mmCIF file of the N, C-alpha and C atoms, coordinates in Angstrom:
data_MODEL
# 
_entry.id   MODEL 
# 
loop_
_atom_site.group_PDB 
_atom_site.id 
_atom_site.type_symbol 
_atom_site.label_atom_id 
_atom_site.label_alt_id 
_atom_site.label_comp_id 
_atom_site.label_asym_id 
_atom_site.label_entity_id 
_atom_site.label_seq_id 
_atom_site.pdbx_PDB_ins_code 
_atom_site.Cartn_x 
_atom_site.Cartn_y 
_atom_site.Cartn_z 
_atom_site.occupancy 
_atom_site.B_iso_or_equiv 
_atom_site.pdbx_formal_charge 
_atom_site.auth_seq_id 
_atom_site.auth_comp_id 
_atom_site.auth_asym_id 
_atom_site.auth_atom_id 
_atom_site.pdbx_PDB_model_num 
ATOM 1   N N  . MET A 1 1  ? 132.706 -64.694 87.153  1.00 0.00 ? 1  MET A N  1 
ATOM 2   C CA . MET A 1 1  ? 132.271 -64.616 88.535  1.00 0.00 ? 1  MET A CA 1 
ATOM 3   C C  . MET A 1 1  ? 133.488 -64.284 89.394  1.00 0.00 ? 1  MET A C  1 
ATOM 4   N N  . PRO A 1 2  ? 133.374 -63.261 90.249  1.00 0.00 ? 2  PRO A N  1 
ATOM 5   C CA . PRO A 1 2  ? 134.506 -62.894 91.105  1.00 0.00 ? 2  PRO A CA 1 
ATOM 6   C C  . PRO A 1 2  ? 134.837 -64.004 92.095  1.00 0.00 ? 2  PRO A C  1 
ATOM 7   N N  . THR A 1 3  ? 136.069 -64.042 92.434  1.00 0.00 ? 3  THR A N  1 
ATOM 8   C CA . THR A 1 3  ? 136.521 -65.018 93.424  1.00 0.00 ? 3  THR A CA 1 
ATOM 9   C C  . THR A 1 3  ? 136.173 -64.497 94.817  1.00 0.00 ? 3  THR A C  1 
ATOM 10  N N  . THR A 1 4  ? 136.500 -65.293 95.820  1.00 0.00 ? 4  THR A N  1 
ATOM 11  C CA . THR A 1 4  ? 136.249 -64.882 97.204  1.00 0.00 ? 4  THR A CA 1 
ATOM 12  C C  . THR A 1 4  ? 137.018 -63.608 97.534  1.00 0.00 ? 4  THR A C  1 
ATOM 13  N N  . ALA A 1 5  ? 138.246 -63.528 97.070  1.00 0.00 ? 5  ALA A N  1 
ATOM 14  C CA . ALA A 1 5  ? 139.033 -62.320 97.307  1.00 0.00 ? 5  ALA A CA 1 
ATOM 15  C C  . ALA A 1 5  ? 138.400 -61.120 96.601  1.00 0.00 ? 5  ALA A C  1 
ATOM 16  N N  . GLY A 1 6  ? 137.846 -61.348 95.426  1.00 0.00 ? 6  GLY A N  1 
ATOM 17  C CA . GLY A 1 6  ? 137.167 -60.281 94.699  1.00 0.00 ? 6  GLY A CA 1 
ATOM 18  C C  . GLY A 1 6  ? 135.931 -59.781 95.435  1.00 0.00 ? 6  GLY A C  1 
ATOM 19  N N  . TRP A 1 7  ? 135.142 -60.718 95.960  1.00 0.00 ? 7  TRP A N  1 
ATOM 20  C CA . TRP A 1 7  ? 133.964 -60.332 96.737  1.00 0.00 ? 7  TRP A CA 1 
ATOM 21  C C  . TRP A 1 7  ? 134.365 -59.571 97.995  1.00 0.00 ? 7  TRP A C  1 
ATOM 22  N N  . LEU A 1 8  ? 135.419 -60.025 98.646  1.00 0.00 ? 8  LEU A N  1 
ATOM 23  C CA . LEU A 1 8  ? 135.915 -59.353 99.846  1.00 0.00 ? 8  LEU A CA 1 
ATOM 24  C C  . LEU A 1 8  ? 136.382 -57.941 99.503  1.00 0.00 ? 8  LEU A C  1 
ATOM 25  N N  . TYR A 1 9  ? 137.047 -57.791 98.372  1.00 0.00 ? 9  TYR A N  1 
ATOM 26  C CA . TYR A 1 9  ? 137.513 -56.481 97.926  1.00 0.00 ? 9  TYR A CA 1 
ATOM 27  C C  . TYR A 1 9  ? 136.326 -55.556 97.655  1.00 0.00 ? 9  TYR A C  1 
ATOM 28  N N  . LEU A 1 10 ? 135.300 -56.043 96.966  1.00 0.00 ? 10 LEU A N  1 
ATOM 29  C CA . LEU A 1 10 ? 134.108 -55.246 96.685  1.00 0.00 ? 10 LEU A CA 1 
ATOM 30  C C  . LEU A 1 10 ? 133.375 -54.861 97.974  1.00 0.00 ? 10 LEU A C  1 
ATOM 31  N N  . PHE A 1 11 ? 133.256 -55.805 98.888  1.00 0.00 ? 11 PHE A N  1 
ATOM 32  C CA . PHE A 1 11 ? 132.597 -55.539 100.163 1.00 0.00 ? 11 PHE A CA 1 
ATOM 33  C C  . PHE A 1 11 ? 133.365 -54.491 100.963 1.00 0.00 ? 11 PHE A C  1 
ATOM 34  N N  . ALA A 1 12 ? 134.686 -54.635 101.037 1.00 0.00 ? 12 ALA A N  1 
ATOM 35  C CA . ALA A 1 12 ? 135.506 -53.681 101.779 1.00 0.00 ? 12 ALA A CA 1 
ATOM 36  C C  . ALA A 1 12 ? 135.416 -52.290 101.149 1.00 0.00 ? 12 ALA A C  1 
ATOM 37  N N  . GLY A 1 13 ? 135.425 -52.216 99.838  1.00 0.00 ? 13 GLY A N  1 
ATOM 38  C CA . GLY A 1 13 ? 135.281 -50.929 99.159  1.00 0.00 ? 13 GLY A CA 1 
ATOM 39  C C  . GLY A 1 13 ? 133.942 -50.285 99.444  1.00 0.00 ? 13 GLY A C  1 
ATOM 40  N N  . THR A 1 14 ? 132.889 -51.092 99.472  1.00 0.00 ? 14 THR A N  1 
ATOM 41  C CA . THR A 1 14 ? 131.551 -50.570 99.777  1.00 0.00 ? 14 THR A CA 1 
ATOM 42  C C  . THR A 1 14 ? 131.486 -50.047 101.203 1.00 0.00 ? 14 THR A C  1 
ATOM 43  N N  . VAL A 1 15 ? 132.037 -50.783 102.133 1.00 0.00 ? 15 VAL A N  1 
ATOM 44  C CA . VAL A 1 15 ? 132.032 -50.350 103.541 1.00 0.00 ? 15 VAL A CA 1 
ATOM 45  C C  . VAL A 1 15 ? 132.835 -49.072 103.703 1.00 0.00 ? 15 VAL A C  1 
ATOM 46  N N  . LEU A 1 16 ? 134.008 -49.027 103.093 1.00 0.00 ? 16 LEU A N  1 
ATOM 47  C CA . LEU A 1 16 ? 134.821 -47.818 103.203 1.00 0.00 ? 16 LEU A CA 1 
ATOM 48  C C  . LEU A 1 16 ? 134.141 -46.622 102.551 1.00 0.00 ? 16 LEU A C  1 
ATOM 49  N N  . PHE A 1 17 ? 133.461 -46.837 101.427 1.00 0.00 ? 17 PHE A N  1 
ATOM 50  C CA . PHE A 1 17 ? 132.738 -45.758 100.775 1.00 0.00 ? 17 PHE A CA 1 
ATOM 51  C C  . PHE A 1 17 ? 131.618 -45.254 101.675 1.00 0.00 ? 17 PHE A C  1 
ATOM 52  N N  . PHE A 1 18 ? 130.925 -46.144 102.371 1.00 0.00 ? 18 PHE A N  1 
ATOM 53  C CA . PHE A 1 18 ? 129.851 -45.741 103.279 1.00 0.00 ? 18 PHE A CA 1 
ATOM 54  C C  . PHE A 1 18 ? 130.394 -44.822 104.361 1.00 0.00 ? 18 PHE A C  1 
ATOM 55  N N  . PHE A 1 19 ? 131.491 -45.202 105.004 1.00 0.00 ? 19 PHE A N  1 
ATOM 56  C CA . PHE A 1 19 ? 132.047 -44.370 106.071 1.00 0.00 ? 19 PHE A CA 1 
ATOM 57  C C  . PHE A 1 19 ? 132.607 -43.058 105.520 1.00 0.00 ? 19 PHE A C  1 
ATOM 58  N N  . TRP A 1 20 ? 133.148 -43.069 104.323 1.00 0.00 ? 20 TRP A N  1 
ATOM 59  C CA . TRP A 1 20 ? 133.643 -41.846 103.689 1.00 0.00 ? 20 TRP A CA 1 
ATOM 60  C C  . TRP A 1 20 ? 132.484 -40.892 103.438 1.00 0.00 ? 20 TRP A C  1 
ATOM 61  N N  . ALA A 1 21 ? 131.401 -41.392 102.857 1.00 0.00 ? 21 ALA A N  1 
ATOM 62  C CA . ALA A 1 21 ? 130.224 -40.561 102.581 1.00 0.00 ? 21 ALA A CA 1 
ATOM 63  C C  . ALA A 1 21 ? 129.593 -40.071 103.884 1.00 0.00 ? 21 ALA A C  1 
ATOM 64  N N  . TYR A 1 22 ? 129.527 -40.916 104.896 1.00 0.00 ? 22 TYR A N  1 
ATOM 65  C CA . TYR A 1 22 ? 128.977 -40.524 106.186 1.00 0.00 ? 22 TYR A CA 1 
ATOM 66  C C  . TYR A 1 22 ? 129.831 -39.426 106.818 1.00 0.00 ? 22 TYR A C  1 
ATOM 67  N N  . GLY A 1 23 ? 131.135 -39.520 106.685 1.00 0.00 ? 23 GLY A N  1 
ATOM 68  C CA . GLY A 1 23 ? 132.029 -38.498 107.223 1.00 0.00 ? 23 GLY A CA 1 
ATOM 69  C C  . GLY A 1 23 ? 131.821 -37.150 106.546 1.00 0.00 ? 23 GLY A C  1 
ATOM 70  N N  . ILE A 1 24 ? 131.657 -37.157 105.241 1.00 0.00 ? 24 ILE A N  1 
ATOM 71  C CA . ILE A 1 24 ? 131.413 -35.899 104.523 1.00 0.00 ? 24 ILE A CA 1 
ATOM 72  C C  . ILE A 1 24 ? 130.073 -35.305 104.949 1.00 0.00 ? 24 ILE A C  1 
ATOM 73  N N  . ALA A 1 25 ? 129.039 -36.130 105.047 1.00 0.00 ? 25 ALA A N  1 
ATOM 74  C CA . ALA A 1 25 ? 127.720 -35.638 105.456 1.00 0.00 ? 25 ALA A CA 1 
ATOM 75  C C  . ALA A 1 25 ? 127.760 -35.100 106.884 1.00 0.00 ? 25 ALA A C  1 
ATOM 76  N N  . SER A 1 26 ? 128.484 -35.757 107.769 1.00 0.00 ? 26 SER A N  1 
ATOM 77  C CA . SER A 1 26 ? 128.604 -35.280 109.151 1.00 0.00 ? 26 SER A CA 1 
ATOM 78  C C  . SER A 1 26 ? 129.347 -33.959 109.206 1.00 0.00 ? 26 SER A C  1 
ATOM 79  N N  . PHE A 1 27 ? 130.381 -33.820 108.404 1.00 0.00 ? 27 PHE A N  1 
ATOM 80  C CA . PHE A 1 27 ? 131.136 -32.562 108.373 1.00 0.00 ? 27 PHE A CA 1 
ATOM 81  C C  . PHE A 1 27 ? 130.253 -31.416 107.903 1.00 0.00 ? 27 PHE A C  1 
ATOM 82  N N  . VAL A 1 28 ? 129.464 -31.653 106.863 1.00 0.00 ? 28 VAL A N  1 
ATOM 83  C CA . VAL A 1 28 ? 128.568 -30.608 106.355 1.00 0.00 ? 28 VAL A CA 1 
ATOM 84  C C  . VAL A 1 28 ? 127.527 -30.245 107.411 1.00 0.00 ? 28 VAL A C  1 
ATOM 85  N N  . ARG A 1 29 ? 126.972 -31.251 108.064 1.00 0.00 ? 29 ARG A N  1 
ATOM 86  C CA . ARG A 1 29 ? 125.963 -31.001 109.095 1.00 0.00 ? 29 ARG A CA 1 
ATOM 87  C C  . ARG A 1 29 ? 126.567 -30.232 110.269 1.00 0.00 ? 29 ARG A C  1 
ATOM 88  N N  . ASP A 1 30 ? 127.748 -30.622 110.724 1.00 0.00 ? 30 ASP A N  1 
ATOM 89  C CA . ASP A 1 30 ? 128.415 -29.918 111.814 1.00 0.00 ? 30 ASP A CA 1 
ATOM 90  C C  . ASP A 1 30 ? 128.746 -28.484 111.424 1.00 0.00 ? 30 ASP A C  1 
ATOM 91  N N  . THR A 1 31 ? 129.169 -28.292 110.188 1.00 0.00 ? 31 THR A N  1 
ATOM 92  C CA . THR A 1 31 ? 129.492 -26.946 109.716 1.00 0.00 ? 31 THR A CA 1 
ATOM 93  C C  . THR A 1 31 ? 128.249 -26.078 109.741 1.00 0.00 ? 31 THR A C  1 
ATOM 94  N N  . ARG A 1 32 ? 127.139 -26.600 109.249 1.00 0.00 ? 32 ARG A N  1 
ATOM 95  C CA . ARG A 1 32 ? 125.890 -25.825 109.223 1.00 0.00 ? 32 ARG A CA 1 
ATOM 96  C C  . ARG A 1 32 ? 125.386 -25.513 110.618 1.00 0.00 ? 32 ARG A C  1 
ATOM 97  N N  . ARG A 1 33 ? 125.534 -26.437 111.556 1.00 0.00 ? 33 ARG A N  1 
ATOM 98  C CA . ARG A 1 33 ? 124.975 -26.255 112.893 1.00 0.00 ? 33 ARG A CA 1 
ATOM 99  C C  . ARG A 1 33 ? 125.916 -25.555 113.861 1.00 0.00 ? 33 ARG A C  1 
ATOM 100 N N  . THR A 1 34 ? 127.208 -25.582 113.629 1.00 0.00 ? 34 THR A N  1 
ATOM 101 C CA . THR A 1 34 ? 128.165 -25.045 114.586 1.00 0.00 ? 34 THR A CA 1 
ATOM 102 C C  . THR A 1 34 ? 128.868 -23.810 114.064 1.00 0.00 ? 34 THR A C  1 
ATOM 103 N N  . TYR A 1 35 ? 129.531 -23.936 112.938 1.00 0.00 ? 35 TYR A N  1 
ATOM 104 C CA . TYR A 1 35 ? 130.403 -22.863 112.477 1.00 0.00 ? 35 TYR A CA 1 
ATOM 105 C C  . TYR A 1 35 ? 129.655 -21.714 111.826 1.00 0.00 ? 35 TYR A C  1 
ATOM 106 N N  . VAL A 1 36 ? 128.637 -21.998 111.056 1.00 0.00 ? 36 VAL A N  1 
ATOM 107 C CA . VAL A 1 36 ? 127.893 -20.928 110.378 1.00 0.00 ? 36 VAL A CA 1 
ATOM 108 C C  . VAL A 1 36 ? 127.212 -20.012 111.396 1.00 0.00 ? 36 VAL A C  1 
ATOM 109 N N  . PRO A 1 37 ? 126.501 -20.537 112.414 1.00 0.00 ? 37 PRO A N  1 
ATOM 110 C CA . PRO A 1 37 ? 125.916 -19.629 113.410 1.00 0.00 ? 37 PRO A CA 1 
ATOM 111 C C  . PRO A 1 37 ? 126.979 -18.850 114.186 1.00 0.00 ? 37 PRO A C  1 
ATOM 112 N N  . ALA A 1 38 ? 128.099 -19.467 114.477 1.00 0.00 ? 38 ALA A N  1 
ATOM 113 C CA . ALA A 1 38 ? 129.162 -18.762 115.201 1.00 0.00 ? 38 ALA A CA 1 
ATOM 114 C C  . ALA A 1 38 ? 129.714 -17.617 114.355 1.00 0.00 ? 38 ALA A C  1 
ATOM 115 N N  . ILE A 1 39 ? 129.885 -17.837 113.088 1.00 0.00 ? 39 ILE A N  1 
ATOM 116 C CA . ILE A 1 39 ? 130.382 -16.778 112.198 1.00 0.00 ? 39 ILE A CA 1 
ATOM 117 C C  . ILE A 1 39 ? 129.348 -15.657 112.099 1.00 0.00 ? 39 ILE A C  1 
ATOM 118 N N  . ARG A 1 40 ? 128.075 -16.015 112.012 1.00 0.00 ? 40 ARG A N  1 
ATOM 119 C CA . ARG A 1 40 ? 127.026 -14.990 111.949 1.00 0.00 ? 40 ARG A CA 1 
ATOM 120 C C  . ARG A 1 40 ? 126.992 -14.161 113.221 1.00 0.00 ? 40 ARG A C  1 
ATOM 121 N N  . ARG A 1 41 ? 127.113 -14.828 114.403 1.00 0.00 ? 41 ARG A N  1 
ATOM 122 C CA . ARG A 1 41 ? 127.138 -14.079 115.662 1.00 0.00 ? 41 ARG A CA 1 
ATOM 123 C C  . ARG A 1 41 ? 128.336 -13.147 115.718 1.00 0.00 ? 41 ARG A C  1 
ATOM 124 N N  . TYR A 1 42 ? 129.493 -13.637 115.285 1.00 0.00 ? 42 TYR A N  1 
ATOM 125 C CA . TYR A 1 42 ? 130.697 -12.816 115.285 1.00 0.00 ? 42 TYR A CA 1 
ATOM 126 C C  . TYR A 1 42 ? 130.520 -11.582 114.399 1.00 0.00 ? 42 TYR A C  1 
ATOM 127 N N  . LEU A 1 43 ? 129.973 -11.770 113.203 1.00 0.00 ? 43 LEU A N  1 
ATOM 128 C CA . LEU A 1 43 ? 129.780 -10.651 112.289 1.00 0.00 ? 43 LEU A CA 1 
ATOM 129 C C  . LEU A 1 43 ? 128.756 -9.658  112.833 1.00 0.00 ? 43 LEU A C  1 
ATOM 130 N N  . ALA A 1 44 ? 127.684 -10.150 113.466 1.00 0.00 ? 44 ALA A N  1 
ATOM 131 C CA . ALA A 1 44 ? 126.680 -9.259  114.040 1.00 0.00 ? 44 ALA A CA 1 
ATOM 132 C C  . ALA A 1 44 ? 127.278 -8.449  115.185 1.00 0.00 ? 44 ALA A C  1 
ATOM 133 N N  . LEU A 1 45 ? 128.060 -9.088  116.044 1.00 0.00 ? 45 LEU A N  1 
ATOM 134 C CA . LEU A 1 45 ? 128.711 -8.385  117.151 1.00 0.00 ? 45 LEU A CA 1 
ATOM 135 C C  . LEU A 1 45 ? 129.693 -7.350  116.632 1.00 0.00 ? 45 LEU A C  1 
ATOM 136 N N  . ARG A 1 46 ? 130.431 -7.711  115.614 1.00 0.00 ? 46 ARG A N  1 
ATOM 137 C CA . ARG A 1 46 ? 131.388 -6.778  115.023 1.00 0.00 ? 46 ARG A CA 1 
ATOM 138 C C  . ARG A 1 46 ? 130.664 -5.568  114.417 1.00 0.00 ? 46 ARG A C  1 
ATOM 139 N N  . ARG A 1 47 ? 129.552 -5.829  113.746 1.00 0.00 ? 47 ARG A N  1 
ATOM 140 C CA . ARG A 1 47 ? 128.762 -4.748  113.157 1.00 0.00 ? 47 ARG A CA 1 
ATOM 141 C C  . ARG A 1 47 ? 128.207 -3.833  114.250 1.00 0.00 ? 47 ARG A C  1 
ATOM 142 N N  . GLU A 1 48 ? 127.701 -4.416  115.353 1.00 0.00 ? 48 GLU A N  1 
ATOM 143 C CA . GLU A 1 48 ? 127.185 -3.619  116.467 1.00 0.00 ? 48 GLU A CA 1 
ATOM 144 C C  . GLU A 1 48 ? 128.285 -2.763  117.078 1.00 0.00 ? 48 GLU A C  1 
ATOM 145 N N  . ASN A 1 49 ? 129.458 -3.336  117.270 1.00 0.00 ? 49 ASN A N  1 
ATOM 146 C CA . ASN A 1 49 ? 130.575 -2.574  117.838 1.00 0.00 ? 49 ASN A CA 1 
ATOM 147 C C  . ASN A 1 49 ? 130.976 -1.434  116.915 1.00 0.00 ? 49 ASN A C  1 
ATOM 148 N N  . GLN A 1 50 ? 130.977 -1.679  115.628 1.00 0.00 ? 50 GLN A N  1 
ATOM 149 C CA . GLN A 1 50 ? 131.334 -0.638  114.666 1.00 0.00 ? 50 GLN A CA 1 
ATOM 150 C C  . GLN A 1 50 ? 130.299 0.485   114.687 1.00 0.00 ? 50 GLN A C  1 
ATOM 151 N N  . GLU A 1 51 ? 129.010 0.141   114.741 1.00 0.00 ? 51 GLU A N  1 
ATOM 152 C CA . GLU A 1 51 ? 127.966 1.158   114.807 1.00 0.00 ? 51 GLU A CA 1 
ATOM 153 C C  . GLU A 1 51 ? 128.061 1.955   116.094 1.00 0.00 ? 51 GLU A C  1 
ATOM 154 N N  . ALA A 1 52 ? 128.341 1.296   117.217 1.00 0.00 ? 52 ALA A N  1 
ATOM 155 C CA . ALA A 1 52 ? 128.481 1.998   118.491 1.00 0.00 ? 52 ALA A CA 1 
ATOM 156 C C  . ALA A 1 52 ? 129.671 2.955   118.441 1.00 0.00 ? 52 ALA A C  1 
ATOM 157 N N  . ALA A 1 53 ? 130.761 2.536   117.835 1.00 0.00 ? 53 ALA A N  1 
ATOM 158 C CA . ALA A 1 53 ? 131.937 3.403   117.721 1.00 0.00 ? 53 ALA A CA 1 
ATOM 159 C C  . ALA A 1 53 ? 131.629 4.614   116.849 1.00 0.00 ? 53 ALA A C  1 
ATOM 160 N N  . GLU A 1 54 ? 130.896 4.403   115.763 1.00 0.00 ? 54 GLU A N  1 
ATOM 161 C CA . GLU A 1 54 ? 130.531 5.524   114.898 1.00 0.00 ? 54 GLU A CA 1 
ATOM 162 C C  . GLU A 1 54 ? 129.618 6.507   115.630 1.00 0.00 ? 54 GLU A C  1 
ATOM 163 N N  . GLU A 1 55 ? 128.659 5.998   116.414 1.00 0.00 ? 55 GLU A N  1 
ATOM 164 C CA . GLU A 1 55 ? 127.781 6.866   117.186 1.00 0.00 ? 55 GLU A CA 1 
ATOM 165 C C  . GLU A 1 55 ? 128.577 7.651   118.232 1.00 0.00 ? 55 GLU A C  1 
ATOM 166 N N  . ARG A 1 56 ? 129.510 6.968   118.887 1.00 0.00 ? 56 ARG A N  1 
ATOM 167 C CA . ARG A 1 56 ? 130.347 7.620   119.890 1.00 0.00 ? 56 ARG A CA 1 
ATOM 168 C C  . ARG A 1 56 ? 131.180 8.726   119.250 1.00 0.00 ? 56 ARG A C  1 
ATOM 169 N N  . GLU A 1 57 ? 131.755 8.450   118.097 1.00 0.00 ? 57 GLU A N  1 
ATOM 170 C CA . GLU A 1 57 ? 132.548 9.460   117.399 1.00 0.00 ? 57 GLU A CA 1 
ATOM 171 C C  . GLU A 1 57 ? 131.687 10.647  116.982 1.00 0.00 ? 57 GLU A C  1 
ATOM 172 N N  . ALA A 1 58 ? 130.473 10.386  116.507 1.00 0.00 ? 58 ALA A N  1 
ATOM 173 C CA . ALA A 1 58 ? 129.578 11.470  116.106 1.00 0.00 ? 58 ALA A CA 1 
ATOM 174 C C  . ALA A 1 58 ? 129.196 12.320  117.318 1.00 0.00 ? 58 ALA A C  1 
ATOM 175 N N  . ARG A 1 59 ? 128.928 11.679  118.443 1.00 0.00 ? 59 ARG A N  1 
ATOM 176 C CA . ARG A 1 59 ? 128.586 12.400  119.662 1.00 0.00 ? 59 ARG A CA 1 
ATOM 177 C C  . ARG A 1 59 ? 129.757 13.255  120.139 1.00 0.00 ? 59 ARG A C  1 
ATOM 178 N N  . GLU A 1 60 ? 130.969 12.689  120.109 1.00 0.00 ? 60 GLU A N  1 
ATOM 179 C CA . GLU A 1 60 ? 132.153 13.442  120.518 1.00 0.00 ? 60 GLU A CA 1 
ATOM 180 C C  . GLU A 1 60 ? 132.403 14.619  119.578 1.00 0.00 ? 60 GLU A C  1 
ATOM 181 N N  . GLU A 1 61 ? 132.192 14.404  118.289 1.00 0.00 ? 61 GLU A N  1 
ATOM 182 C CA . GLU A 1 61 ? 132.368 15.488  117.323 1.00 0.00 ? 61 GLU A CA 1 
ATOM 183 C C  . GLU A 1 61 ? 131.355 16.605  117.580 1.00 0.00 ? 61 GLU A C  1 
ATOM 184 N N  . ALA A 1 62 ? 130.115 16.235  117.898 1.00 0.00 ? 62 ALA A N  1 
ATOM 185 C CA . ALA A 1 62 ? 129.089 17.232  118.196 1.00 0.00 ? 62 ALA A CA 1 
ATOM 186 C C  . ALA A 1 62 ? 129.446 18.003  119.465 1.00 0.00 ? 62 ALA A C  1 
ATOM 187 N N  . GLU A 1 63 ? 129.976 17.324  120.473 1.00 0.00 ? 63 GLU A N  1 
ATOM 188 C CA . GLU A 1 63 ? 130.407 17.989  121.703 1.00 0.00 ? 63 GLU A CA 1 
ATOM 189 C C  . GLU A 1 63 ? 131.557 18.933  121.436 1.00 0.00 ? 63 GLU A C  1 
ATOM 190 N N  . ARG A 1 64 ? 132.497 18.536  120.579 1.00 0.00 ? 64 ARG A N  1 
ATOM 191 C CA . ARG A 1 64 ? 133.631 19.395  120.245 1.00 0.00 ? 64 ARG A CA 1 
ATOM 192 C C  . ARG A 1 64 ? 133.147 20.657  119.528 1.00 0.00 ? 64 ARG A C  1 
ATOM 193 N N  . GLN A 1 65 ? 132.160 20.522  118.700 1.00 0.00 ? 65 GLN A N  1 
ATOM 194 C CA . GLN A 1 65 ? 131.656 21.669  117.958 1.00 0.00 ? 65 GLN A CA 1 
ATOM 195 C C  . GLN A 1 65 ? 130.898 22.639  118.863 1.00 0.00 ? 65 GLN A C  1 
ATOM 196 N N  . LEU A 1 66 ? 130.344 22.101  119.970 1.00 0.00 ? 66 LEU A N  1 
ATOM 197 C CA . LEU A 1 66 ? 129.634 22.975  120.895 1.00 0.00 ? 66 LEU A CA 1 
ATOM 198 C C  . LEU A 1 66 ? 130.578 23.882  121.676 1.00 0.00 ? 66 LEU A C  1 
ATOM 199 N N  . TYR A 1 67 ? 131.801 23.470  121.895 1.00 0.00 ? 67 TYR A N  1 
ATOM 200 C CA . TYR A 1 67 ? 132.755 24.254  122.700 1.00 0.00 ? 67 TYR A CA 1 
ATOM 201 C C  . TYR A 1 67 ? 133.640 25.092  121.857 1.00 0.00 ? 67 TYR A C  1 
# 
C-alpha cells in the first residue's frame, strides 16, 4: 500500500498529466480554427494574384503583338 507521500505523488502526476493533455488538445483545436484557415486564405490570395499577373502579362503580350 502506498504511503501518503506516494498517494500525493500519484495525485500530482495525474493532475499534471490532465493539464498536459488539455494543453495539447487546446493547441490542436487552436491550430485547426486559427492557423489552418489563415494559411488557406493566404494561399488562395496568392493564387489569385498569380492568375491576375498571368492574365495581365497575356493581355500586354497581345497588345504588343498588335503594334
